[in-house]
N, C-alpha and C positions, 0 to 999 in steps of 0.2 A: 539343754535348750540354750541358745545363744542369741544375743542381739547386743545393741550398744549399751544396755544398762542391765544385763542379766548375768547371773553367776552360773556357769555350767556345773553340772553334777560331776563331771570328770574332765581332766585336761583334754584339750582339743587336738593338740599336736601341730606339726608344721603344715604350712599351706604353700603350694607351688604358685608363685607369682611370676608371670612372664610379661615382657614388653611394658614395664611399668613406667611411671613418670620419673622414677628415680633410677638413673643408669646403673648404679651400683647393684641393684637387685637383679638386673638381667644377667650379670656374670655370677651372682650368688643368689639363686632364686629361692632358697629355702628360708622361710620366715615364720616365726612362731606366732600363731594366731592369737594366743593368749596375751602376748605383748601388745598386739594391735588393740585388743579389747581393753586392756589396761590404759593404753594411751588415749583411746576414745573417751573413757570416763574422766581422766584427768583433764583433757581438753574441754569437755562439755561442762565440767563442774569448776574448772579453774582452781583446782585444789588437789594436792596429793592426799591430804587427810580425808576429804570427802570421798574421793575415789576409793580409798582403802576401805572406808565404811560401807560404801555401796557394794563393793566386791567382796566384802568380808575377808579382807587380806590385811596382814601387817603393813604399816606404812613403808617399812624397809623393803618389803617384797615389791611394792609399787615402784619405789625408786630404782631398784635393780632392774625391773622390767623396762622402765623408760630408758635407763642407761644402755641396756642391751639393744634396744630398738634403735637408739641414736647411733650406736656403734655399727649396727648392721646397715643402716641407710647412709651413714657417712656424713650426716649433717645434724646440726642442733635443731630440735623440734620445739623446745619449750624454753622460755626465759623465766627464771624464778626471781620474783621481787619480794620485798618484805610483806606485801599485802596480798598478792595473788600470783597465779601462774599465767603467763602470757604466751600465746602461740607465736612462733616465728613465721615468716612467710612460707617456709617449707612445711612447718607444722600445720598451718592453716590448710595448705593444699592436701596434705596427707589426711587431715581430719575429715575434710569434705568427702574424700574418696573412701576412706575406711569405714565411715559411718554407714554409707550406702551399702558397702560390701558386707559388713557385719549384719545388717538388716536382711540382706538377701540370703546369707548363710543361715541366719536364724529361721527365716521363713521356710527354707528348704528342709531344715531339720524338723521344724514343726509339721510340715507336710508329711514327712516320713512317719512321724509319730501319729498323725491323723490316719494315715493309711494302715498303721498297725492297729488302730481302732480303740486305743485307750489313752485318755489325757494323762500327761505326766510332766514332771519337772516343776520348776518354781513358778509361782504366780504372785506378783506384787500388786496389791490392792490399796488404793488410797480412798479415804473417806473422812468426812467430818467426824468430830469426836462423838457428838450426840447420836448420829446414825450408827456409828460403829458400836457404841456401848449398848444402845437400845434395840438395834435391829440385827446387825451383822453377827454380834456375839450369840444371838439366838439361832441364826440361820447357817452359819459356817460349819458347825458340827455335822449337820446332815450332808453338806457338800463333801466334807472330808471322808465321811463314811462311804459315800457313793463313789468317790474317786481317790482311792488309797495311795496312788502314785503321785499325787499333786502335793507339793509343799507350798504353804501360803505364808507370805510376808505381808502383814496388815499394817499399814501406816495411817494412824489417826492424827489429823492435823486440822488446825483452824484456818490455814491458808490454802489457796487453790494450788495444787501441785502442778508442776510442769511435767507432763507425762513423759516427754522425750528426755529432758535433762535429768529427771529423777528416776528414770528407768521404770516407770509405772506401766503395768499391763492394762489395768482397768481401774476406773475411778467412779465413785458415786458423786453425781453433781446435782445440786438443788437449784432451781431457777431456770430462766431462759438460757438456751444454748447459743453462745456467740458463733458466728460463722467461722469455721476453721477447717483444718484438714482432718480433724478427729471424726470418728464414727460414733454416733449416739444411738442408743436404744432406750426408748421411753418405758419406764416401769409403771408410772401412774401419776396422780396428782394428790398433793397433801393439803388438806384444808387447814385454815388458820383462823384464830379468834383473838379479839382484843380482850385482855384479861387484867384483873387486879385482885389482890387479896382483900378480904373484908377489913383487916386491920388498917390497910392503907386508906381505904375509902372512909373509914370512921375518922381517920386523922385528917384527911385532906378534902373529904367530900366527894360525891359522885358527879362526874361531868354530865350535864344535861344536853349538851350539844357538841358535835365533833369539833367545833372551833375552840371549845374550852380546853381541849387537850394540850394546847400550847401553854396553858397555865399550870399544868401538872408535871410531876416527875415522870419522865418516860425513860425507857430502857431500850436500847437498840444496838445493832451491830454497826461498826463504822462503815460509811459508804466507801467503795473502792476508789472513787474519783475525788474524794475529799469534800464533796458537796453535801448539803443537808439531805437527810433521808426524807422521803415522802411516803405516807401511809395512804393507800387507796381504798376507798369504800364505795361499794355499789349501792345506790339508792334508787328509789322509783324514778327520780328525775335524771338519772345518769350516774356518772362516776365523779366522786369528790375526792380531791387529794389534799392532805393535810401535811404541811411541812413540819418536821420534827427536829427539835434541838434537844437531843437526849441529855438528861442529867447524868446518866450512867451509860457509858459506851463500852461494850463487851464484844470480843471477837469470837465468842463461842456460845451456841444456842442453848445448850443444857444449863450453863451458868445463868443465862437470862431467865430461864424457867424457874430456877431455884431462887433467884433474887425476887421475882414477882411473888412467888409463894410466901417468901419471908417478909413481904410488905415494903419492898424498896421502891415500887412504882408500877406504872402501867406499861404493858408491852404486848406485841403481837406474838402469839405462841402457836406452835404446831398442834393440830388437833389431837394427835395420839399422845402428846405430853400433857395437854391441859384438860381434855374432855373428862377423864376420870376425876380430876380435881374439881371440876365444875359440878359434876354429878354429886360429889361428896360434900360440896359446900366450902371447900378450902379455897376455891377461886370463884370469882364472879365474872360472868361474861358481860361486857359492856357493848351497848348499841347492837343487840342481836338482830335488829331489823336491817342493819347495814352489813352486807356480805363483803368479806375481804377476799380478793382473788387468790385462788390456790397456787401452790408452788409445784412446778413440774419436777419429778424425780427421774433422773436418767442415769444410765451407765454409759461412760464414754471410754474409748480406747483408740490408740493410734491405728490408722488404717492399715499400716503394714503388718499389724498383729492380728488382723481380722480373722485369719485362718488358723491361728494358734489354737490347738485343741483345748488347752487348759482355760484359755480366755473364753472360748465359745461355750465350753461346759459350764463355766461359772455364770455367764450371761443367761444361758438357758435355764440353769437351776434357779436363779433369782426370779426370772419371769414366771417359773412354775410355782414357786412358793409365795409369790406376792399375790395375796388373795384379799378380797374385801373382808373386813372384820378381823384381820390378823395384823399384829405388830403395828407398823406405822399407818396402816389402813384401818386400824381398830379405832373408830371414831363414832361413838353413839350419837353425837350431835349431828353429824353429817347423815348418818343412817336414818335419823328421825326427821330430817328436814324434807 
């Protein structure tokens, strides 16, 4: 399977290119498609080392591939500086054209695999650490058994991956979906609750009004725009927003959950993580009369990969196994409300 960020299971071989923007190609039309794929990764990531990591190749192989391509086209495509790799004018023109071409080739090969009836090849999945540890680690084994010809590359990260630049086929995203060229499939909604440990409340006291949260130690993820976070609460009179200046800022949800359990402060936690702890008494739910808006859970993937058999199989599998009362939808508080 081939596209701008994928590693094929076998060499692709030369590709016949005619009437190109580079006159040298018209008299010498045979060009190795693997060299183009390597160039696309270096150009997208601005780094030989990162391209080598994404392609699972030695850095020396990436350098030789670029040198061979530059020799074939007869012009310099990349300028190497001490900090990054910069495209020349010719390199930028080639990158724009070869990215689209590699996508078309990948789509064509995926379509052939789809016609063959069985998903195959590599599947790169991006997810947050908490969802990967608590959900995907439970669900992926069943997917692998069902689709034995699919190889999975699971990337767990606290940052939002750039699906195109990072060569990601499908990502798990929490929260509202910004308008983009990505395709999104909704899996469901995750309930959230305001929680604290008994030890923290014994030490600092229990807030009696939402406005008192500003006087407490709160724990939250940093806002992407650098502005203060706001917690929203639905009350009988409407929605009330409380601006939060967290004492502890953490970029990973599982760590926030552990900090709250260990008495570091107050935080909004996902239901599947905190509901069992609330039932056992290890955590206490604050302001249960005020509902916190749930978080949408979606799968997103580049539109050009929509027909890829492995991507479609993974999306359909997750939709099938995402059931009320299981894993991240296992929330006795929501079920009882």
